[in-house]
C-alpha positions as CSV (number, residue, x, y, z in Angstrom):
1,M,78.6,156.6,91.9
2,M,77.5,156.8,88.3
3,S,76.7,154.0,86.3
4,L,80.2,152.4,85.4
5,S,80.9,150.1,82.4
6,I,84.3,148.3,82.5
7,V,86.1,147.0,79.3
8,I,88.8,144.6,79.4
9,L,91.0,144.3,76.5
10,A,92.2,140.8,76.1
11,A,92.6,140.5,72.4
12,G,96.6,140.6,71.9
13,K,98.3,137.6,70.4
14,G,101.1,137.4,73.1
15,T,103.6,136.0,70.6
16,R,106.3,136.4,73.1
17,M,104.8,133.8,75.4
18,R,105.9,131.3,72.6
19,S,102.6,129.1,73.7
20,D,99.5,127.9,72.0
21,L,97.8,129.3,74.9
22,P,96.2,132.7,74.6
23,K,98.4,135.2,76.6
24,V,95.6,136.3,79.1
25,L,95.0,132.4,79.9
26,Q,98.4,132.1,80.9
27,S,98.9,131.2,84.8
28,L,99.7,133.2,87.7
29,A,99.6,131.1,91.0
30,H,97.4,128.6,89.0
31,K,94.9,131.1,87.9
32,P,94.7,132.7,84.4
33,L,95.8,136.2,84.0
34,L,92.4,137.3,82.8
35,G,90.6,135.6,85.9
36,Y,92.5,138.2,88.3
37,V,91.3,141.2,86.2
38,I,87.7,139.9,85.8
39,D,87.4,139.3,89.5
40,A,88.7,142.7,90.2
41,A,86.4,144.2,87.8
42,V,83.3,142.4,89.6
43,T,84.1,144.2,92.8
44,F,83.2,147.6,91.0
45,N,79.7,146.3,90.0
46,P,80.0,147.3,86.5
47,E,77.0,147.4,84.1
48,P,77.9,145.9,81.8
49,L,81.3,144.0,82.0
50,I,82.7,143.7,78.6
51,V,85.7,141.6,77.6
52,V,87.3,142.3,74.2
53,Y,88.6,139.1,72.8
54,G,90.6,137.9,69.5
55,C,93.3,135.5,69.7
56,G,92.2,132.0,71.0
57,G,88.8,132.7,70.4
58,D,86.3,130.4,72.2
59,I,88.9,128.9,74.4
60,V,89.0,132.3,76.2
61,K,85.3,132.4,76.7
62,K,84.9,128.9,77.5
63,T,87.5,129.5,80.6
64,F,84.9,131.9,82.4
65,P,81.5,130.4,81.5
66,S,79.8,131.3,84.6
67,Q,80.7,135.3,84.6
68,K,78.4,137.6,83.4
69,I,80.5,139.1,80.8
70,Q,79.4,140.9,77.4
71,W,81.8,139.2,75.1
72,V,83.2,141.4,72.0
73,E,85.2,140.1,69.4
74,Q,88.1,141.9,67.8
75,K,88.7,140.2,64.5
76,E,91.4,142.4,63.5
77,Q,94.2,143.7,65.5
78,L,94.2,147.0,64.7
79,G,95.2,148.7,68.0
80,T,93.9,149.6,71.6
81,G,91.6,152.2,70.0
82,H,90.2,149.6,67.4
83,A,89.4,147.3,70.1
84,L,87.6,149.6,72.1
85,Q,85.7,150.9,69.2
86,Q,84.3,147.4,69.0
87,T,82.4,147.8,72.2
88,L,80.6,151.0,71.5
89,P,77.1,149.6,70.8
90,F,77.3,147.8,74.5
91,I,78.4,151.2,76.3
92,K,75.5,153.1,77.6
93,D,75.1,156.9,76.7
94,V,75.3,157.9,80.3
95,G,77.9,157.2,83.1
96,S,81.7,156.3,82.7
97,T,83.7,153.5,81.4
98,L,86.8,152.0,83.0
99,I,89.5,150.5,80.7
100,L,91.5,147.5,82.0
101,Y,93.9,145.2,80.6
102,G,93.8,141.3,80.5
103,D,97.4,140.9,81.0
104,V,97.6,143.6,83.9
105,P,96.6,141.2,86.9
106,L,97.5,142.8,90.3
107,I,95.5,146.2,89.8
108,D,95.3,148.2,93.0
109,H,91.6,148.5,93.9
110,T,92.0,151.6,96.1
111,T,93.9,153.4,93.5
112,I,91.4,152.5,90.7
113,R,88.2,153.7,92.7
114,K,90.2,157.1,92.9
115,L,90.5,157.1,89.1
116,I,87.0,156.1,88.7
117,Q,86.0,159.3,90.8
118,K,88.1,161.6,88.6
119,G,86.7,159.8,85.4
120,Q,83.2,160.6,86.2
121,T,83.6,164.1,84.6
122,H,86.8,164.1,82.8
123,L,89.4,161.7,81.1
124,A,91.5,160.1,83.9
125,V,94.6,158.5,83.2
126,L,96.6,156.0,85.5
127,T,100.5,157.0,85.5
128,F,103.2,155.5,87.2
129,N,106.8,157.1,87.3
130,K,109.1,154.3,86.3
131,Q,112.8,154.1,86.6
132,D,113.2,152.6,83.3
133,P,110.3,153.6,81.2
134,T,111.3,151.8,78.0
135,G,108.4,150.3,76.0
136,Y,105.8,152.4,77.7
137,G,104.1,155.4,76.1
138,R,105.3,158.6,77.9
139,M,103.3,161.3,79.5
140,I,104.0,164.9,77.9
141,R,103.0,167.9,80.4
142,E,103.1,171.6,80.1
143,S,103.1,173.4,83.4
144,G,101.9,170.1,85.0
145,K,98.9,169.5,82.9
146,I,98.9,166.6,80.6
147,K,99.1,167.4,77.0
148,K,99.4,164.2,75.2
149,I,100.7,160.7,75.5
150,V,103.4,159.6,73.1
151,E,103.9,155.9,72.4
152,E,107.3,154.5,72.5
153,N,107.9,154.0,68.6
154,D,107.1,157.7,68.2
155,C,109.3,159.4,71.0
156,D,112.0,161.5,70.1
157,D,115.1,161.4,72.3
158,L,114.0,164.1,74.7
159,Q,110.6,162.4,75.2
160,K,112.2,159.0,75.6
161,N,114.0,160.2,78.8
162,I,110.5,161.3,80.5
163,Q,109.9,158.4,83.3
164,E,106.2,159.4,84.0
165,I,104.6,156.8,81.8
166,N,101.1,155.6,80.7
167,T,100.0,152.4,82.2
168,G,97.0,152.4,79.6
169,I,94.4,152.1,82.2
170,M,92.0,154.9,82.2
171,C,88.3,156.0,82.9
172,A,86.2,158.7,80.8
173,P,82.6,159.7,80.8
174,N,80.7,157.8,78.1
175,A,79.5,160.6,76.1
176,L,82.8,162.0,75.8
177,L,84.7,158.8,75.3
178,K,81.9,157.7,72.2
179,N,82.9,161.0,70.7
180,W,86.7,160.6,70.9
181,L,86.7,157.2,69.6
182,S,84.7,158.2,66.4
183,R,87.4,160.6,65.7
184,L,90.5,158.3,66.0
185,N,93.0,157.8,63.0
186,N,95.8,155.4,62.5
187,R,98.3,158.1,61.1
188,N,101.4,157.1,63.2
189,N,104.3,154.3,62.7
190,Q,102.5,151.5,63.6
191,K,99.2,152.5,61.3
192,E,97.2,151.4,64.4
193,Y,94.1,153.3,66.1
194,Y,95.9,154.4,69.5
195,L,93.6,154.6,72.5
196,T,95.9,157.0,73.9
197,D,94.9,159.4,71.1
198,I,91.8,160.5,73.1
199,V,94.1,162.5,75.4
200,R,95.1,164.7,72.4
201,L,91.2,165.1,71.5
202,S,90.3,165.9,75.0
203,I,92.7,168.6,75.0
204,E,91.4,169.6,71.6
205,D,88.1,169.9,73.0
206,N,89.3,172.4,75.9
207,I,88.5,169.4,78.5
208,E,91.5,169.0,80.9
209,V,92.7,165.3,81.4
210,L,93.3,164.4,84.9
211,S,95.7,161.6,86.5
212,E,96.0,159.3,89.2
213,S,99.4,157.8,90.2
214,A,99.6,154.2,91.0
215,D,101.4,153.4,94.3
216,N,103.5,150.5,93.3
217,E,104.9,149.0,89.9
218,V,103.4,145.5,90.2
219,S,99.9,146.7,90.3
220,I,100.4,148.3,86.8
221,T,102.8,145.7,85.1
222,G,101.8,144.0,82.1
223,I,102.9,140.5,81.2
224,N,104.3,139.7,77.8
225,S,106.8,136.8,78.2
226,K,107.3,133.8,80.3
227,S,110.3,135.6,82.0
228,E,107.9,138.3,83.1
229,L,105.2,135.8,84.1
230,A,107.9,134.3,86.4
231,T,108.9,137.8,87.8
232,M,105.4,138.6,88.5
233,E,104.9,134.9,90.0
234,R,107.5,135.7,92.9
235,N,106.3,139.2,93.1
236,Y,102.6,137.9,93.9
237,Q,104.0,135.3,96.5
238,L,106.0,137.8,98.1
239,M,102.9,140.1,98.4
240,T,100.8,137.1,99.4
241,A,103.4,136.0,102.1
242,Q,103.9,139.6,103.3
243,K,100.1,139.9,104.1
244,L,100.1,136.5,105.9
245,M,103.1,137.6,108.1
246,E,101.4,140.7,109.0
247,Q,98.5,138.3,110.4
248,G,101.1,136.8,112.6
249,V,102.1,133.6,110.3
250,T,105.8,132.7,110.9
251,I,107.1,132.2,107.4
252,M,110.8,130.8,107.4
253,D,111.5,132.3,104.2
254,P,109.1,134.5,102.1
255,A,111.0,133.9,98.9
256,R,110.3,130.1,99.0
257,I,106.7,129.8,99.4
258,D,103.9,129.3,96.7
259,I,100.3,130.1,97.7
260,R,98.1,129.1,94.7
261,G,94.6,130.1,95.9
262,E,93.5,130.9,99.3
263,L,95.3,130.3,102.9
264,I,93.6,130.9,106.0
265,A,95.7,130.6,109.0
266,G,95.2,130.9,112.7
267,K,97.6,132.0,115.4
268,D,101.3,130.8,115.8
269,V,101.4,129.2,112.7
270,T,105.1,128.3,111.2
271,I,105.5,127.4,107.6
272,D,109.0,126.0,106.5
273,I,110.7,126.4,103.2
274,G,109.4,125.3,100.0
275,C,105.8,124.6,100.9
276,V,103.0,124.6,98.5
277,F,99.4,125.6,99.1
278,E,96.7,124.9,96.6
279,G,92.9,125.8,96.1
280,K,91.5,126.8,99.6
281,V,93.6,125.4,102.7
282,V,92.6,126.3,106.2
283,L,95.8,125.8,109.2
284,G,94.3,126.0,112.6
285,N,96.2,127.5,115.7
286,N,99.6,126.2,116.3
287,V,99.8,124.1,113.2
288,R,103.6,123.7,111.9
289,V,104.1,122.7,108.3
290,S,107.6,121.1,107.5
291,A,109.7,122.0,104.6
292,Y,108.5,120.7,100.7
293,S,105.2,119.8,102.0
294,Y,102.0,120.0,99.4
295,I,98.5,120.9,100.9
296,K,95.5,121.5,98.5
297,D,91.9,121.8,99.5
298,S,92.3,120.8,102.9
299,V,91.6,121.7,106.5
300,I,94.4,121.2,109.2
301,G,93.3,121.3,112.8
302,D,94.7,123.1,115.7
303,S,98.2,122.1,117.0
304,S,98.9,119.6,114.2
305,M,102.3,118.8,112.5
306,I,102.8,118.3,109.0
307,E,106.2,116.8,108.7
308,A,108.5,117.2,105.5
309,Y,107.8,116.0,102.3
310,S,104.1,115.2,103.0
311,H,101.2,115.3,100.3
312,I,97.7,116.2,101.3
313,V,94.8,116.4,99.1
314,E,91.0,117.3,100.0
315,S,91.4,115.9,103.2
316,Q,90.1,116.9,106.6
317,I,92.7,116.8,109.7
318,G,91.7,117.1,113.1
319,E,93.5,118.6,116.1
320,H,97.0,117.3,117.2
321,V,97.5,115.2,114.3
322,R,101.0,114.3,113.2
323,I,101.5,113.5,109.6
324,G,104.6,112.2,107.8
325,P,107.3,112.7,106.8
326,F,106.7,111.5,103.2
327,A,103.2,110.9,104.0
328,R,100.4,111.2,101.1
329,L,96.7,111.7,102.1
330,R,94.4,111.5,99.1
331,P,91.0,112.7,98.7
332,G,88.5,111.7,100.9
333,T,90.6,111.3,104.1
334,Q,89.5,111.9,107.6
335,L,91.9,112.0,110.2
336,K,90.2,112.5,113.9
337,N,92.1,114.0,116.7
338,N,95.6,112.5,117.9
339,V,96.0,110.5,114.8
340,H,99.7,109.7,113.8
341,I,100.2,109.0,110.1
342,G,103.8,108.2,109.6
343,N,106.3,108.0,106.7
344,F,105.7,106.6,103.5
345,V,102.0,106.0,104.7
346,E,99.2,106.7,102.0
347,I,95.6,107.0,103.0
348,K,92.7,107.4,100.6
349,N,88.8,108.0,101.0
350,S,89.0,106.8,104.6
351,Q,88.2,108.0,108.1
352,V,90.5,107.3,110.7
353,N,89.4,107.8,114.3
354,E,91.2,109.1,117.7
355,N,94.2,107.9,118.9
356,T,95.0,105.6,115.9
357,N,98.7,105.1,114.7
358,I,99.5,104.2,111.3
359,N,103.2,104.6,111.4
360,H,105.1,103.6,108.2
361,L,104.9,101.8,105.0
362,S,101.4,101.2,104.8
363,Y,98.3,101.7,102.5
364,V,94.6,102.2,103.9
365,G,92.0,103.0,101.2
366,D,88.3,103.0,101.1
367,S,88.2,102.1,105.0
368,H,86.8,103.0,108.2
369,V,89.5,102.8,111.1
370,G,88.2,103.0,114.4
371,K,89.7,104.5,117.6
372,S,93.0,103.6,119.4
373,V,93.9,101.1,116.3
374,N,97.7,100.4,115.6
375,I,98.3,99.5,112.0
376,G,101.7,97.8,111.7
377,A,104.1,98.6,109.0
378,G,103.6,97.0,105.5
379,T,100.0,96.8,106.1
380,I,97.7,97.4,103.1
381,T,94.0,97.3,102.4
382,C,93.5,95.4,99.3
383,N,90.2,97.7,98.2
384,Y,90.3,96.9,94.4
385,D,89.4,93.8,92.8
386,G,90.0,94.8,89.2
387,T,86.7,96.0,88.5
388,N,85.0,97.4,91.7
389,K,86.2,99.1,95.2
390,H,85.4,97.6,98.5
391,Q,85.6,98.8,101.8
392,T,87.8,97.7,105.0
393,I,86.4,98.3,108.6
394,I,88.6,98.1,111.4
395,E,86.8,98.8,114.7
396,D,88.3,100.4,117.9
397,E,91.2,98.9,119.8
398,V,92.3,96.8,116.8
399,F,96.0,95.6,116.6
400,I,97.2,94.8,113.1
401,G,100.8,93.0,112.8
402,S,103.2,93.9,110.3
403,N,102.8,93.1,106.6
404,T,99.3,92.1,106.7
405,A,97.0,92.3,103.6
406,L,93.4,93.1,104.4
407,V,91.3,91.9,101.3
408,A,88.2,93.9,101.3
409,P,85.4,93.6,101.8
410,V,86.4,92.7,105.3
411,K,85.6,93.5,109.0
412,I,88.0,93.4,111.7
413,G,86.0,93.0,115.2
414,K,86.8,95.3,118.4
415,G,89.9,94.6,120.2
416,A,91.0,91.8,117.8
417,T,94.6,91.2,117.0
418,I,95.9,90.1,113.7
419,A,99.2,88.2,113.3
420,A,101.9,89.6,111.3
421,G,102.2,88.3,107.9
422,S,98.7,87.3,107.6
423,T,96.3,87.7,104.6
424,I,92.7,88.2,105.9
425,T,90.0,87.3,103.3
426,K,87.2,86.6,106.1
427,D,85.8,88.9,109.0
428,A,87.9,88.4,112.2
429,P,85.8,88.1,115.3
430,P,86.4,90.7,118.1
431,G,89.0,90.1,121.0
432,E,90.8,87.3,119.4
433,L,93.7,86.5,117.5
434,T,93.5,85.9,113.8
435,V,96.4,84.2,112.2
436,S,96.3,83.4,108.3
437,R,99.8,81.7,106.8
438,D,101.1,79.1,105.0
439,K,103.1,76.5,107.0
440,Q,106.8,77.5,107.2
441,T,109.2,75.1,105.4
442,S,113.0,74.9,105.1
443,I,114.4,73.2,102.1
444,A,117.4,71.3,102.6
445,G,120.4,71.6,100.2
446,W,119.1,74.6,98.7
447,K,121.7,76.9,96.8
448,K,121.6,80.4,96.2
449,P,121.9,81.3,92.2
450,T,125.6,82.2,91.2
451,K,126.2,85.4,89.2
452,K,126.9,84.6,85.5
């Protein structure tokens, strides 16, 4: 394949978004719209990759600091043709140029490759037959051949009935493109330099304009408002869910799942309604995630069960683990095999080893918990002294009674038992019962307060 330049037009104001954030930085599945287009462009190995920016200026550039991008500013918004004219100093004399848009995020790679092939020798335009073409430029053909593109505002009544629309995505040989761009004018209702006028110029030069038809509407849809963004979000989520189901994942309702990143799932995985996956999440074989759970940047081992309304972030979960309902695992949590974390339990920056149970209403932070430990309800590790965090060590086969406070730094020895209601401020010896309570006292004649 010849040398390929890619230009992404991303300078639009996006006034219909009603947002201080530039349109191309609006979020789709927690990723900027422009990010999808840049990632897609990179797969075609462009030299160079050019992004034309305008509104939002530096914030657009700062959002993608690690990408090898040639940034070009369009200071005045004088149309798509004018935007592309700004890139001329950076486009090579040989090869071809693919033109993409920062607000059209879900382009189809297979279709684009076909377009690039045609664009090596001719101007190639990506089209789509749209049931309601309102708002799009219409493809005007004679005897099946493209003659021109007429923008919506310039269409007559007959042209407005044409359903084949211009997506704006096109590819052309650089030598021809540079020539056409130098000949653009703004003699139209909008007084803008239309990129689509290069179709007319190609015809004038007796060079046939080729086309490639998009397979689906989502891949060519631009986003201009919050409503359109919400519609695209659901389309994206349905597409992602469909791919997972094709891989064998059981999704109870594909319309009620959100995947905001990458979800890798093994065999016989089941996902109930309302679940959210963010960042990179790996689910092993036979994992079940119950309703309304949230998992971010975590690995869940084989045959583990996430009960409803559980919240898991940056955690490593072993095999045959049961979590929740209403459990919270914060960053740095490591649960080994056969661990049970019950309802209203919070774990943070802690390792919990095999066969340990923390069943309900407990907080374990900055701790190392051994094997076969039982932690009773209402137990907390007091890991923060107001200035610094300290570690709690609980060795194997420890039993901790309910409503216990372990004031870190502290170590509970192997096989120790801590009596319910104790506040432990010193290391507890292995194999022994440790009790720390005040003497129980009853006050004679005490009366409950009365309501005033």
